[in-house]
PDB file of N, H, CA, C and O in Angstrom:
ATOM      1  N   MET A   1      78.912 132.511  98.633  1.00  0.00           N
ATOM      2  CA  MET A   1      78.432 131.547  97.660  1.00  0.00           C
ATOM      3  C   MET A   1      78.256 132.251  96.312  1.00  0.00           C
ATOM      4  O   MET A   1      77.735 133.364  96.234  1.00  0.00           O
ATOM      5  N   LYS A   2      78.696 131.584  95.280  1.00  0.00           N
ATOM      6  H   LYS A   2      79.119 130.680  95.344  1.00  0.00           H
ATOM      7  CA  LYS A   2      78.540 132.131  93.934  1.00  0.00           C
ATOM      8  C   LYS A   2      77.083 132.021  93.510  1.00  0.00           C
ATOM      9  O   LYS A   2      76.347 131.158  93.990  1.00  0.00           O
ATOM     10  N   GLU A   3      76.682 132.892  92.617  1.00  0.00           N
ATOM     11  H   GLU A   3      77.279 133.592  92.227  1.00  0.00           H
ATOM     12  CA  GLU A   3      75.325 132.827  92.082  1.00  0.00           C
ATOM     13  C   GLU A   3      75.307 131.878  90.888  1.00  0.00           C
ATOM     14  O   GLU A   3      76.236 131.862  90.081  1.00  0.00           O
ATOM     15  N   SER A   4      74.260 131.104  90.788  1.00  0.00           N
ATOM     16  H   SER A   4      73.505 131.116  91.444  1.00  0.00           H
ATOM     17  CA  SER A   4      74.127 130.163  89.680  1.00  0.00           C
ATOM     18  C   SER A   4      74.040 130.913  88.356  1.00  0.00           C
ATOM     19  O   SER A   4      73.422 131.974  88.263  1.00  0.00           O
ATOM     20  N   ALA A   5      74.669 130.340  87.338  1.00  0.00           N
ATOM     21  H   ALA A   5      75.170 129.478  87.413  1.00  0.00           H
ATOM     22  CA  ALA A   5      74.606 130.934  85.999  1.00  0.00           C
ATOM     23  C   ALA A   5      73.288 130.594  85.313  1.00  0.00           C
ATOM     24  O   ALA A   5      72.948 131.189  84.291  1.00  0.00           O
ATOM     25  N   TYR A   6      72.550 129.644  85.868  1.00  0.00           N
ATOM     26  H   TYR A   6      72.826 129.161  86.699  1.00  0.00           H
ATOM     27  CA  TYR A   6      71.286 129.189  85.278  1.00  0.00           C
ATOM     28  C   TYR A   6      70.119 129.629  86.147  1.00  0.00           C
ATOM     29  O   TYR A   6      70.218 129.634  87.374  1.00  0.00           O
ATOM     30  N   LYS A   7      69.029 129.994  85.520  1.00  0.00           N
ATOM     31  H   LYS A   7      68.948 129.991  84.523  1.00  0.00           H
ATOM     32  CA  LYS A   7      67.851 130.453  86.250  1.00  0.00           C
ATOM     33  C   LYS A   7      66.703 129.456  86.208  1.00  0.00           C
ATOM     34  O   LYS A   7      65.731 129.604  86.948  1.00  0.00           O
ATOM     35  N   ASP A   8      66.803 128.422  85.337  1.00  0.00           N
ATOM     36  H   ASP A   8      67.593 128.301  84.736  1.00  0.00           H
ATOM     37  CA  ASP A   8      65.714 127.475  85.153  1.00  0.00           C
ATOM     38  C   ASP A   8      66.297 126.150  84.672  1.00  0.00           C
ATOM     39  O   ASP A   8      67.287 126.128  83.941  1.00  0.00           O
ATOM     40  N   TYR A   9      65.680 125.048  85.086  1.00  0.00           N
ATOM     41  H   TYR A   9      64.875 125.066  85.680  1.00  0.00           H
ATOM     42  CA  TYR A   9      66.148 123.730  84.646  1.00  0.00           C
ATOM     43  C   TYR A   9      66.085 123.577  83.130  1.00  0.00           C
ATOM     44  O   TYR A   9      66.870 122.825  82.553  1.00  0.00           O
ATOM     45  N   ASP A  10      65.165 124.276  82.484  1.00  0.00           N
ATOM     46  H   ASP A  10      64.526 124.887  82.953  1.00  0.00           H
ATOM     47  CA  ASP A  10      65.039 124.183  81.028  1.00  0.00           C
ATOM     48  C   ASP A  10      66.279 124.698  80.303  1.00  0.00           C
ATOM     49  O   ASP A  10      66.519 124.325  79.155  1.00  0.00           O
ATOM     50  N   GLU A  11      67.062 125.541  80.953  1.00  0.00           N
ATOM     51  H   GLU A  11      66.866 125.844  81.886  1.00  0.00           H
ATOM     52  CA  GLU A  11      68.271 126.087  80.349  1.00  0.00           C
ATOM     53  C   GLU A  11      69.428 125.095  80.338  1.00  0.00           C
ATOM     54  O   GLU A  11      70.409 125.291  79.620  1.00  0.00           O
ATOM     55  N   LEU A  12      69.317 124.034  81.128  1.00  0.00           N
ATOM     56  H   LEU A  12      68.520 123.875  81.710  1.00  0.00           H
ATOM     57  CA  LEU A  12      70.421 123.078  81.254  1.00  0.00           C
ATOM     58  C   LEU A  12      70.561 122.205  80.016  1.00  0.00           C
ATOM     59  O   LEU A  12      69.574 121.906  79.344  1.00  0.00           O
ATOM     60  N   PRO A  13      71.799 121.795  79.715  1.00  0.00           N
ATOM     61  CA  PRO A  13      71.994 120.847  78.618  1.00  0.00           C
ATOM     62  C   PRO A  13      71.471 119.470  79.027  1.00  0.00           C
ATOM     63  O   PRO A  13      71.205 119.234  80.205  1.00  0.00           O
ATOM     64  N   LEU A  14      71.323 118.562  78.063  1.00  0.00           N
ATOM     65  H   LEU A  14      71.540 118.753  77.105  1.00  0.00           H
ATOM     66  CA  LEU A  14      70.829 117.211  78.373  1.00  0.00           C
ATOM     67  C   LEU A  14      71.745 116.476  79.330  1.00  0.00           C
ATOM     68  O   LEU A  14      71.268 115.709  80.166  1.00  0.00           O
ATOM     69  N   PHE A  15      73.056 116.689  79.228  1.00  0.00           N
ATOM     70  H   PHE A  15      73.444 117.311  78.548  1.00  0.00           H
ATOM     71  CA  PHE A  15      74.033 116.057  80.113  1.00  0.00           C
ATOM     72  C   PHE A  15      74.910 117.133  80.717  1.00  0.00           C
ATOM     73  O   PHE A  15      75.365 118.038  80.018  1.00  0.00           O
ATOM     74  N   LEU A  16      75.148 117.037  82.022  1.00  0.00           N
ATOM     75  H   LEU A  16      74.779 116.302  82.590  1.00  0.00           H
ATOM     76  CA  LEU A  16      75.939 118.026  82.738  1.00  0.00           C
ATOM     77  C   LEU A  16      77.296 117.425  83.086  1.00  0.00           C
ATOM     78  O   LEU A  16      77.377 116.285  83.541  1.00  0.00           O
ATOM     79  N   ASN A  17      78.361 118.194  82.871  1.00  0.00           N
ATOM     80  H   ASN A  17      78.296 119.121  82.501  1.00  0.00           H
ATOM     81  CA  ASN A  17      79.681 117.762  83.320  1.00  0.00           C
ATOM     82  C   ASN A  17      79.967 118.437  84.666  1.00  0.00           C
ATOM     83  O   ASN A  17      79.129 119.180  85.178  1.00  0.00           O
ATOM     84  N   ALA A  18      81.133 118.182  85.229  1.00  0.00           N
ATOM     85  H   ALA A  18      81.813 117.579  84.813  1.00  0.00           H
ATOM     86  CA  ALA A  18      81.458 118.727  86.551  1.00  0.00           C
ATOM     87  C   ALA A  18      81.426 120.255  86.567  1.00  0.00           C
ATOM     88  O   ALA A  18      80.966 120.857  87.537  1.00  0.00           O
ATOM     89  N   ALA A  19      81.910 120.875  85.505  1.00  0.00           N
ATOM     90  H   ALA A  19      82.283 120.385  84.717  1.00  0.00           H
ATOM     91  CA  ALA A  19      81.915 122.341  85.444  1.00  0.00           C
ATOM     92  C   ALA A  19      80.494 122.892  85.425  1.00  0.00           C
ATOM     93  O   ALA A  19      80.212 123.902  86.069  1.00  0.00           O
ATOM     94  N   THR A  20      79.603 122.237  84.693  1.00  0.00           N
ATOM     95  H   THR A  20      79.833 121.417  84.169  1.00  0.00           H
ATOM     96  CA  THR A  20      78.213 122.695  84.628  1.00  0.00           C
ATOM     97  C   THR A  20      77.514 122.486  85.960  1.00  0.00           C
ATOM     98  O   THR A  20      76.769 123.357  86.411  1.00  0.00           O
ATOM     99  N   VAL A  21      77.746 121.341  86.599  1.00  0.00           N
ATOM    100  H   VAL A  21      78.351 120.634  86.233  1.00  0.00           H
ATOM    101  CA  VAL A  21      77.170 121.086  87.924  1.00  0.00           C
ATOM    102  C   VAL A  21      77.604 122.189  88.883  1.00  0.00           C
ATOM    103  O   VAL A  21      76.794 122.705  89.652  1.00  0.00           O
ATOM    104  N   ALA A  22      78.882 122.545  88.834  1.00  0.00           N
ATOM    105  H   ALA A  22      79.540 122.125  88.209  1.00  0.00           H
ATOM    106  CA  ALA A  22      79.391 123.603  89.710  1.00  0.00           C
ATOM    107  C   ALA A  22      78.713 124.942  89.420  1.00  0.00           C
ATOM    108  O   ALA A  22      78.338 125.658  90.349  1.00  0.00           O
ATOM    109  N   LYS A  23      78.551 125.288  88.139  1.00  0.00           N
ATOM    110  H   LYS A  23      78.855 124.707  87.384  1.00  0.00           H
ATOM    111  CA  LYS A  23      77.894 126.552  87.774  1.00  0.00           C
ATOM    112  C   LYS A  23      76.443 126.577  88.244  1.00  0.00           C
ATOM    113  O   LYS A  23      75.964 127.591  88.752  1.00  0.00           O
ATOM    114  N   VAL A  24      75.747 125.450  88.071  1.00  0.00           N
ATOM    115  H   VAL A  24      76.136 124.627  87.659  1.00  0.00           H
ATOM    116  CA  VAL A  24      74.335 125.378  88.452  1.00  0.00           C
ATOM    117  C   VAL A  24      74.177 125.562  89.964  1.00  0.00           C
ATOM    118  O   VAL A  24      73.285 126.277  90.420  1.00  0.00           O
ATOM    119  N   LEU A  25      75.045 124.913  90.728  1.00  0.00           N
ATOM    120  H   LEU A  25      75.769 124.332  90.357  1.00  0.00           H
ATOM    121  CA  LEU A  25      74.933 124.972  92.184  1.00  0.00           C
ATOM    122  C   LEU A  25      75.610 126.200  92.794  1.00  0.00           C
ATOM    123  O   LEU A  25      75.429 126.488  93.978  1.00  0.00           O
ATOM    124  N   GLY A  26      76.381 126.915  91.994  1.00  0.00           N
ATOM    125  H   GLY A  26      76.528 126.682  91.033  1.00  0.00           H
ATOM    126  CA  GLY A  26      77.077 128.090  92.507  1.00  0.00           C
ATOM    127  C   GLY A  26      78.224 127.711  93.427  1.00  0.00           C
ATOM    128  O   GLY A  26      78.486 128.393  94.418  1.00  0.00           O
ATOM    129  N   ILE A  27      78.921 126.603  93.094  1.00  0.00           N
ATOM    130  H   ILE A  27      78.708 126.049  92.289  1.00  0.00           H
ATOM    131  CA  ILE A  27      80.048 126.137  93.894  1.00  0.00           C
ATOM    132  C   ILE A  27      81.306 126.137  93.037  1.00  0.00           C
ATOM    133  O   ILE A  27      81.242 126.367  91.829  1.00  0.00           O
ATOM    134  N   SER A  28      82.436 125.882  93.656  1.00  0.00           N
ATOM    135  H   SER A  28      82.489 125.696  94.637  1.00  0.00           H
ATOM    136  CA  SER A  28      83.696 125.860  92.909  1.00  0.00           C
ATOM    137  C   SER A  28      83.753 124.641  91.994  1.00  0.00           C
ATOM    138  O   SER A  28      83.108 123.629  92.267  1.00  0.00           O
ATOM    139  N   PRO A  29      84.519 124.733  90.913  1.00  0.00           N
ATOM    140  CA  PRO A  29      84.666 123.581  90.016  1.00  0.00           C
ATOM    141  C   PRO A  29      85.184 122.332  90.734  1.00  0.00           C
ATOM    142  O   PRO A  29      84.752 121.220  90.428  1.00  0.00           O
ATOM    143  N   SER A  30      86.097 122.504  91.678  1.00  0.00           N
ATOM    144  H   SER A  30      86.448 123.406  91.927  1.00  0.00           H
ATOM    145  CA  SER A  30      86.619 121.339  92.405  1.00  0.00           C
ATOM    146  C   SER A  30      85.533 120.698  93.263  1.00  0.00           C
ATOM    147  O   SER A  30      85.509 119.477  93.412  1.00  0.00           O
ATOM    148  N   SER A  31      84.641 121.497  93.824  1.00  0.00           N
ATOM    149  H   SER A  31      84.660 122.489  93.703  1.00  0.00           H
ATOM    150  CA  SER A  31      83.532 120.941  94.608  1.00  0.00           C
ATOM    151  C   SER A  31      82.542 120.212  93.703  1.00  0.00           C
ATOM    152  O   SER A  31      81.973 119.197  94.103  1.00  0.00           O
ATOM    153  N   GLY A  32      82.334 120.716  92.500  1.00  0.00           N
ATOM    154  H   GLY A  32      82.797 121.541  92.176  1.00  0.00           H
ATOM    155  CA  GLY A  32      81.477 120.030  91.524  1.00  0.00           C
ATOM    156  C   GLY A  32      82.060 118.680  91.153  1.00  0.00           C
ATOM    157  O   GLY A  32      81.337 117.690  91.043  1.00  0.00           O
ATOM    158  N   TYR A  33      83.367 118.645  90.961  1.00  0.00           N
ATOM    159  H   TYR A  33      83.955 119.449  91.050  1.00  0.00           H
ATOM    160  CA  TYR A  33      84.061 117.396  90.638  1.00  0.00           C
ATOM    161  C   TYR A  33      83.940 116.405  91.795  1.00  0.00           C
ATOM    162  O   TYR A  33      83.654 115.228  91.577  1.00  0.00           O
ATOM    163  N   GLU A  34      84.154 116.874  93.014  1.00  0.00           N
ATOM    164  H   GLU A  34      84.386 117.830  93.191  1.00  0.00           H
ATOM    165  CA  GLU A  34      84.030 116.003  94.194  1.00  0.00           C
ATOM    166  C   GLU A  34      82.612 115.455  94.326  1.00  0.00           C
ATOM    167  O   GLU A  34      82.429 114.275  94.627  1.00  0.00           O
ATOM    168  N   LEU A  35      81.615 116.296  94.104  1.00  0.00           N
ATOM    169  H   LEU A  35      81.763 117.254  93.859  1.00  0.00           H
ATOM    170  CA  LEU A  35      80.225 115.873  94.199  1.00  0.00           C
ATOM    171  C   LEU A  35      79.930 114.745  93.217  1.00  0.00           C
ATOM    172  O   LEU A  35      79.209 113.802  93.543  1.00  0.00           O
ATOM    173  N   MET A  36      80.483 114.845  92.026  1.00  0.00           N
ATOM    174  H   MET A  36      81.068 115.611  91.761  1.00  0.00           H
ATOM    175  CA  MET A  36      80.229 113.824  91.013  1.00  0.00           C
ATOM    176  C   MET A  36      80.858 112.477  91.365  1.00  0.00           C
ATOM    177  O   MET A  36      80.554 111.465  90.734  1.00  0.00           O
ATOM    178  N   HIS A  37      81.720 112.465  92.357  1.00  0.00           N
ATOM    179  H   HIS A  37      81.967 113.288  92.869  1.00  0.00           H
ATOM    180  CA  HIS A  37      82.329 111.209  92.807  1.00  0.00           C
ATOM    181  C   HIS A  37      81.671 110.670  94.078  1.00  0.00           C
ATOM    182  O   HIS A  37      82.118 109.665  94.629  1.00  0.00           O
ATOM    183  N   GLU A  38      80.625 111.326  94.539  1.00  0.00           N
ATOM    184  H   GLU A  38      80.261 112.143  94.091  1.00  0.00           H
ATOM    185  CA  GLU A  38      79.881 110.822  95.696  1.00  0.00           C
ATOM    186  C   GLU A  38      79.093 109.577  95.279  1.00  0.00           C
ATOM    187  O   GLU A  38      78.572 109.530  94.164  1.00  0.00           O
ATOM    188  N   PRO A  39      78.996 108.569  96.152  1.00  0.00           N
ATOM    189  CA  PRO A  39      78.327 107.309  95.787  1.00  0.00           C
ATOM    190  C   PRO A  39      76.873 107.454  95.349  1.00  0.00           C
ATOM    191  O   PRO A  39      76.421 106.690  94.496  1.00  0.00           O
ATOM    192  N   ASP A  40      76.131 108.400  95.898  1.00  0.00           N
ATOM    193  H   ASP A  40      76.498 109.021  96.591  1.00  0.00           H
ATOM    194  CA  ASP A  40      74.700 108.509  95.555  1.00  0.00           C
ATOM    195  C   ASP A  40      74.414 109.525  94.446  1.00  0.00           C
ATOM    196  O   ASP A  40      73.253 109.766  94.114  1.00  0.00           O
ATOM    197  N   PHE A  41      75.463 110.122  93.871  1.00  0.00           N
ATOM    198  H   PHE A  41      76.406 109.927  94.140  1.00  0.00           H
ATOM    199  CA  PHE A  41      75.245 111.103  92.811  1.00  0.00           C
ATOM    200  C   PHE A  41      75.073 110.365  91.492  1.00  0.00           C
ATOM    201  O   PHE A  41      75.869 109.478  91.186  1.00  0.00           O
ATOM    202  N   PRO A  42      74.050 110.706  90.693  1.00  0.00           N
ATOM    203  CA  PRO A  42      73.678 109.928  89.504  1.00  0.00           C
ATOM    204  C   PRO A  42      74.537 110.184  88.259  1.00  0.00           C
ATOM    205  O   PRO A  42      74.090 110.817  87.303  1.00  0.00           O
ATOM    206  N   VAL A  43      75.763 109.687  88.289  1.00  0.00           N
ATOM    207  H   VAL A  43      76.126 109.173  89.066  1.00  0.00           H
ATOM    208  CA  VAL A  43      76.652 109.920  87.150  1.00  0.00           C
ATOM    209  C   VAL A  43      76.613 108.767  86.153  1.00  0.00           C
ATOM    210  O   VAL A  43      76.324 107.621  86.498  1.00  0.00           O
ATOM    211  N   LEU A  44      76.908 109.108  84.934  1.00  0.00           N
ATOM    212  H   LEU A  44      77.142 110.038  84.654  1.00  0.00           H
ATOM    213  CA  LEU A  44      77.076 108.148  83.859  1.00  0.00           C
ATOM    214  C   LEU A  44      78.540 108.247  83.460  1.00  0.00           C
ATOM    215  O   LEU A  44      79.015 109.309  83.057  1.00  0.00           O
ATOM    216  N   GLU A  45      79.250 107.129  83.575  1.00  0.00           N
ATOM    217  H   GLU A  45      78.863 106.266  83.902  1.00  0.00           H
ATOM    218  CA  GLU A  45      80.677 107.131  83.253  1.00  0.00           C
ATOM    219  C   GLU A  45      80.861 106.669  81.810  1.00  0.00           C
ATOM    220  O   GLU A  45      80.434 105.578  81.433  1.00  0.00           O
ATOM    221  N   ILE A  46      81.500 107.514  81.018  1.00  0.00           N
ATOM    222  H   ILE A  46      81.846 108.400  81.325  1.00  0.00           H
ATOM    223  CA  ILE A  46      81.784 107.203  79.618  1.00  0.00           C
ATOM    224  C   ILE A  46      83.297 107.325  79.452  1.00  0.00           C
ATOM    225  O   ILE A  46      83.839 108.422  79.323  1.00  0.00           O
ATOM    226  N   GLY A  47      83.961 106.174  79.459  1.00  0.00           N
ATOM    227  H   GLY A  47      83.521 105.282  79.563  1.00  0.00           H
ATOM    228  CA  GLY A  47      85.428 106.190  79.439  1.00  0.00           C
ATOM    229  C   GLY A  47      85.929 106.830  80.718  1.00  0.00           C
ATOM    230  O   GLY A  47      85.595 106.379  81.814  1.00  0.00           O
ATOM    231  N   ASN A  48      86.726 107.875  80.586  1.00  0.00           N
ATOM    232  H   ASN A  48      86.997 108.241  79.696  1.00  0.00           H
ATOM    233  CA  ASN A  48      87.236 108.613  81.748  1.00  0.00           C
ATOM    234  C   ASN A  48      86.359 109.796  82.109  1.00  0.00           C
ATOM    235  O   ASN A  48      86.680 110.555  83.024  1.00  0.00           O
ATOM    236  N   ARG A  49      85.264 109.957  81.404  1.00  0.00           N
ATOM    237  H   ARG A  49      85.003 109.341  80.661  1.00  0.00           H
ATOM    238  CA  ARG A  49      84.403 111.131  81.563  1.00  0.00           C
ATOM    239  C   ARG A  49      83.163 110.808  82.394  1.00  0.00           C
ATOM    240  O   ARG A  49      82.571 109.739  82.244  1.00  0.00           O
ATOM    241  N   PHE A  50      82.778 111.724  83.258  1.00  0.00           N
ATOM    242  H   PHE A  50      83.259 112.593  83.380  1.00  0.00           H
ATOM    243  CA  PHE A  50      81.572 111.592  84.062  1.00  0.00           C
ATOM    244  C   PHE A  50      80.595 112.673  83.621  1.00  0.00           C
ATOM    245  O   PHE A  50      80.959 113.845  83.531  1.00  0.00           O
ATOM    246  N   VAL A  51      79.360 112.281  83.346  1.00  0.00           N
ATOM    247  H   VAL A  51      79.064 111.329  83.419  1.00  0.00           H
ATOM    248  CA  VAL A  51      78.302 113.231  83.031  1.00  0.00           C
ATOM    249  C   VAL A  51      77.052 112.833  83.814  1.00  0.00           C
ATOM    250  O   VAL A  51      76.914 111.693  84.260  1.00  0.00           O
ATOM    251  N   VAL A  52      76.165 113.782  83.968  1.00  0.00           N
ATOM    252  H   VAL A  52      76.277 114.707  83.606  1.00  0.00           H
ATOM    253  CA  VAL A  52      74.918 113.543  84.691  1.00  0.00           C
ATOM    254  C   VAL A  52      73.758 113.876  83.758  1.00  0.00           C
ATOM    255  O   VAL A  52      73.674 114.998  83.259  1.00  0.00           O
ATOM    256  N   PRO A  53      72.858 112.913  83.512  1.00  0.00           N
ATOM    257  CA  PRO A  53      71.664 113.236  82.720  1.00  0.00           C
ATOM    258  C   PRO A  53      70.838 114.301  83.454  1.00  0.00           C
ATOM    259  O   PRO A  53      70.648 114.218  84.668  1.00  0.00           O
ATOM    260  N   LYS A  54      70.360 115.283  82.724  1.00  0.00           N
ATOM    261  H   LYS A  54      70.514 115.351  81.739  1.00  0.00           H
ATOM    262  CA  LYS A  54      69.615 116.392  83.328  1.00  0.00           C
ATOM    263  C   LYS A  54      68.468 115.902  84.215  1.00  0.00           C
ATOM    264  O   LYS A  54      68.291 116.407  85.324  1.00  0.00           O
ATOM    265  N   GLU A  55      67.695 114.934  83.746  1.00  0.00           N
ATOM    266  H   GLU A  55      67.839 114.524  82.846  1.00  0.00           H
ATOM    267  CA  GLU A  55      66.547 114.441  84.515  1.00  0.00           C
ATOM    268  C   GLU A  55      66.984 113.845  85.854  1.00  0.00           C
ATOM    269  O   GLU A  55      66.331 114.055  86.876  1.00  0.00           O
ATOM    270  N   LYS A  56      68.099 113.099  85.842  1.00  0.00           N
ATOM    271  H   LYS A  56      68.630 112.929  85.012  1.00  0.00           H
ATOM    272  CA  LYS A  56      68.607 112.484  87.077  1.00  0.00           C
ATOM    273  C   LYS A  56      69.133 113.545  88.033  1.00  0.00           C
ATOM    274  O   LYS A  56      68.999 113.412  89.250  1.00  0.00           O
ATOM    275  N   TYR A  57      69.736 114.607  87.479  1.00  0.00           N
ATOM    276  H   TYR A  57      69.845 114.715  86.491  1.00  0.00           H
ATOM    277  CA  TYR A  57      70.213 115.696  88.313  1.00  0.00           C
ATOM    278  C   TYR A  57      69.040 116.390  89.024  1.00  0.00           C
ATOM    279  O   TYR A  57      69.098 116.662  90.223  1.00  0.00           O
ATOM    280  N   VAL A  58      67.992 116.663  88.269  1.00  0.00           N
ATOM    281  H   VAL A  58      67.945 116.442  87.295  1.00  0.00           H
ATOM    282  CA  VAL A  58      66.810 117.310  88.845  1.00  0.00           C
ATOM    283  C   VAL A  58      66.202 116.427  89.939  1.00  0.00           C
ATOM    284  O   VAL A  58      65.802 116.928  90.990  1.00  0.00           O
ATOM    285  N   GLU A  59      66.133 115.117  89.694  1.00  0.00           N
ATOM    286  H   GLU A  59      66.458 114.710  88.840  1.00  0.00           H
ATOM    287  CA  GLU A  59      65.643 114.165  90.710  1.00  0.00           C
ATOM    288  C   GLU A  59      66.505 114.212  91.956  1.00  0.00           C
ATOM    289  O   GLU A  59      65.991 114.258  93.074  1.00  0.00           O
ATOM    290  N   TRP A  60      67.830 114.201  91.764  1.00  0.00           N
ATOM    291  H   TRP A  60      68.248 114.164  90.856  1.00  0.00           H
ATOM    292  CA  TRP A  60      68.763 114.203  92.884  1.00  0.00           C
ATOM    293  C   TRP A  60      68.571 115.464  93.735  1.00  0.00           C
ATOM    294  O   TRP A  60      68.547 115.389  94.963  1.00  0.00           O
ATOM    295  N   VAL A  61      68.437 116.611  93.083  1.00  0.00           N
ATOM    296  H   VAL A  61      68.456 116.672  92.085  1.00  0.00           H
ATOM    297  CA  VAL A  61      68.224 117.870  93.802  1.00  0.00           C
ATOM    298  C   VAL A  61      66.932 117.774  94.621  1.00  0.00           C
ATOM    299  O   VAL A  61      66.909 118.148  95.794  1.00  0.00           O
ATOM    300  N   SER A  62      65.876 117.280  94.010  1.00  0.00           N
ATOM    301  H   SER A  62      65.895 116.976  93.058  1.00  0.00           H
ATOM    302  CA  SER A  62      64.596 117.158  94.696  1.00  0.00           C
ATOM    303  C   SER A  62      64.699 116.237  95.922  1.00  0.00           C
ATOM    304  O   SER A  62      64.148 116.538  96.981  1.00  0.00           O
ATOM    305  N   GLN A  63      65.405 115.126  95.765  1.00  0.00           N
ATOM    306  H   GLN A  63      65.853 114.882  94.904  1.00  0.00           H
ATOM    307  CA  GLN A  63      65.545 114.168  96.864  1.00  0.00           C
ATOM    308  C   GLN A  63      66.420 114.709  97.986  1.00  0.00           C
ATOM    309  O   GLN A  63      66.254 114.310  99.139  1.00  0.00           O
ATOM    310  N   HIS A  64      67.343 115.603  97.673  1.00  0.00           N
ATOM    311  H   HIS A  64      67.477 115.927  96.737  1.00  0.00           H
ATOM    312  CA  HIS A  64      68.269 116.117  98.680  1.00  0.00           C
ATOM    313  C   HIS A  64      67.903 117.505  99.188  1.00  0.00           C
ATOM    314  O   HIS A  64      68.673 118.142  99.907  1.00  0.00           O
ATOM    315  N   THR A  65      66.736 117.953  98.810  1.00  0.00           N
ATOM    316  H   THR A  65      66.111 117.436  98.227  1.00  0.00           H
ATOM    317  CA  THR A  65      66.250 119.236  99.292  1.00  0.00           C
ATOM    318  C   THR A  65      65.420 118.990 100.546  1.00  0.00           C
ATOM    319  O   THR A  65      64.629 118.048 100.595  1.00  0.00           O
ATOM    320  N   GLN A  66      65.592 119.812 101.532  1.00  0.00           N
ATOM    321  H   GLN A  66      66.235 120.577 101.493  1.00  0.00           H
ATOM    322  CA  GLN A  66      64.839 119.635 102.782  1.00  0.00           C
ATOM    323  C   GLN A  66      63.354 119.565 102.471  1.00  0.00           C
ATOM    324  O   GLN A  66      62.803 120.442 101.806  1.00  0.00           O
ATOM    325  N   GLY A  67      62.713 118.510 102.960  1.00  0.00           N
ATOM    326  H   GLY A  67      63.160 117.797 103.500  1.00  0.00           H
ATOM    327  CA  GLY A  67      61.298 118.318 102.727  1.00  0.00           C
ATOM    328  C   GLY A  67      60.994 117.511 101.494  1.00  0.00           C
ATOM    329  O   GLY A  67      59.830 117.223 101.219  1.00  0.00           O
ATOM    330  N   GLY A  68      62.034 117.128 100.724  1.00  0.00           N
ATOM    331  H   GLY A  68      62.980 117.361 100.947  1.00  0.00           H
ATOM    332  CA  GLY A  68      61.841 116.329  99.516  1.00  0.00           C
ATOM    333  C   GLY A  68      61.609 114.866  99.860  1.00  0.00           C
ATOM    334  O   GLY A  68      61.801 114.460 101.006  1.00  0.00           O
ATOM    335  N   ALA A  69      61.200 114.075  98.887  1.00  0.00           N
ATOM    336  H   ALA A  69      61.044 114.404  97.955  1.00  0.00           H
ATOM    337  CA  ALA A  69      60.979 112.639  99.070  1.00  0.00           C
ATOM    338  C   ALA A  69      62.293 111.947  99.366  1.00  0.00           C
ATOM    339  O   ALA A  69      63.329 112.304  98.805  1.00  0.00           O
ATOM    340  N   GLU A  70      62.256 110.965 100.238  1.00  0.00           N
ATOM    341  H   GLU A  70      61.414 110.674 100.693  1.00  0.00           H
ATOM    342  CA  GLU A  70      63.486 110.248 100.572  1.00  0.00           C
ATOM    343  C   GLU A  70      63.428 108.834 100.139  1.00  0.00           C
ATOM    344  O   GLU A  70      64.384 108.086 100.344  1.00  0.00           O
TER     345      GLU A  70
END
């Protein structure tokens, strides 16, 4: 597993693209792209572009972490 390029949520931009999601999670860019197409992933579609608001990403991580709220 790759190491995340980010050490804190405060370092993240307001909107994350697939490449940033991949860097944050320490996964391949293609896996980041696939994740953004999952039905429960909080993406905002702008034309052909998908981005994730930072706050929604943090919520999603919390909800999908073992022991998090469901």
